N, C-alpha and C positions, 0 to 999 in steps of 0.2 A: 963702634956706628950704633950698633942696637940697641944699647944701655944710654947711650948719650940721646938717641932719640927718644926712649921711654921718659926719659928726664924732662926732656922738654916738652914734653905730652901733657906733664904732669905738672909741670910748672905753667903751662898756659890753662890747664881744666880748673886748679884750685882757686883763682878767683871768679870764673864763671860760676862755679859750684857754691861758693860763699855769696856771692851777690846776690841769688836764686832763696836763700832761706830768709826765715821772719826773725825779727828780733825778739827775744825773751824779755818779759817785763822783770824788775827785779823784785818786785812785790805786787801784791794783787793792788787792780784799782778799779776805781769804778768808771764805766762807760757813757760817755756825755749823753743827754736824751736824744739830742740829735742826731747821735749814731744809731741808735737803738733803732729806727723806723727802718723795716725793709725796705726797698726801694722796687717798682714794679719790676717785672722781669726776674724776680729771684725766685727760685724753688721755695713753695711754699707749702711743699706737701709732708714735712714731718714735723711735729712739735710735740710736747709731751702733753699726754692726756692718761687720767688714771682711772680705774674703777672696774667694774666687774659688769656693768649693763654699755647697753651701747642707745644713743639720740642720733637723730639724722637732722646734719643740718646743709644748707646750700652752699656750694663751692663756687668760687669763682670762675668764670668761663664762660664762652658764647651757649653752649648747653644746661649752664647752672645745673649740673648733676649733683646730686645729693651725695652726701658722704657721712660716715658714720663715725663718731667721736664717744671716747669714753667717760663714763659717768658714775659715779658711787651713789647707786638706788637701787632699795632692796624691792620695795614692793612698785605696784603699778601706778599708784598716785606719785609718790614721790618720782618717778621715771619721767611720768608727763609734766609734772613740774620742772623736773630739770630741763626739759626740752622747752618751754614757755620760758623759761628764765633766759634763753638764747645763750649765743657764743660767750664765751670767757673772753678775757683782755688777750691772750694768747693765741685764741681761735680767730678774733676779730682782726688782729695783726697779719694773720695766714689767710684774711680774707673770706673768712664763713660767714654767711650770716643766716636769716631764716627770713621766710615766705609768710610765716604767722605774726598775725598783728599783734602789736606790743600789750595791747589788753588783754587778749584772749585769754579764758578761763577755762578749766576745767569744771563744769559743774558735777559730774559724779562718775565713777568708772567701778565696772565690775567684772568680773569674769566669770561664765557659767560653760562647764566643759572646755571644749578647745575655743570659746568664742569671748574676745573682750567686748562690752558693753560701755563707750566713750561718750558724754553727751559734752558739748562745749557750748560755750556761749554765743551768742548771734554775731560779734565781730568777724566771724571768719567768711561770714554772708559778703562782706564788702569786698572780698578778693573775686578778681576776674582771672579768667584764661589761664596762663602757664602757672601766675603765682595761686589761684586755687587748686590745681593739681598738685603742687609742689606743697602748699600746707597740708593736703590730705595726705598726701605721702607722707610726709613727716610726722603723721600724727599715727598712722597706720604700720610704718616701715618700724618708727620706735615703740608702739605697744607690742606688736609680734614678737621684738625682740626677747621677752618674758618667756619665760619655759611653759611648754605646753600650751599655748597661743598661736593658732594658726589663723582666725579673722578676726575681724572687728567690726561690728556696728556701731557706726559713727553717726550720731546725733546732732541736732541743734536744739537747743534750749528743749528736750523732750521731744522733738519731731524728726520725722525722717526728711533728708536733704538729699537732691541729685547730685553725686561725687562724680566728677569728670575721673574717666581712666584712658591710660595711653593706647585703648585701642579705637580712641574716638565717640564714645558713647558715653552715657551716665548712668550711676544706679543709685540706687537709696539702699541696696540688699548689703551683704555681707562684703568686706572690701578684703582682698588678699593683697600678699606681696605682687603678685601674678598680674594687678590690675595697672600697677606701677613699673612694668617690666620698660627698661630704658632710661628710666628716672633718676635711678640711682648707681653709683660705681660700685661695680661687682666687687667682691673681697676675692673670689674666685680666679687665681692667677691664669694669664694667658695659658692656653695649650698651645703645644710647638705645632707647626706647622706640618701636615702629612707630607712623605715622600712623594716627589713625583712618579705616577705611574711607568714601569717597565716597557 
């Protein structure tokens, strides 16, 4: 009885298990263009990026947090040019974007000690509100990714500009990552919650 029951169970499970499988293609094939676009609701949190440096782009979502992606850039100028070039095709599919104007230019850049001096063209002054905050954060967070840089003096066509911060004020002085707390996704993993007090 026991052996017969086992055989019956196996006989019933085999069709169920094989029905859940995905058929293998006999040879490689091209995926049609219509099937390459990710539908809304798909988790786009991972895609291939490479490089030893990071730039910051705007992620999809209500809070529009900045997210770091990798780039192959070795100098401050190259890194900022990568930022101004915007997202790659894969990053665009993953719904990353930039708050920076497409015609924005870096006019000059240099580092003295731990301070980077970055001068950009006037197109950035066309931004307002959250877009200006995100744009400034993109420039500052990308620049401080370089080894030894702790603060950024960001100017517009050689003039100081009142940059917004997440504290609700503006400053034309040195900008640090703390001025944009809450605007970017942290790479720090969540800490486990504390056990309840006994």
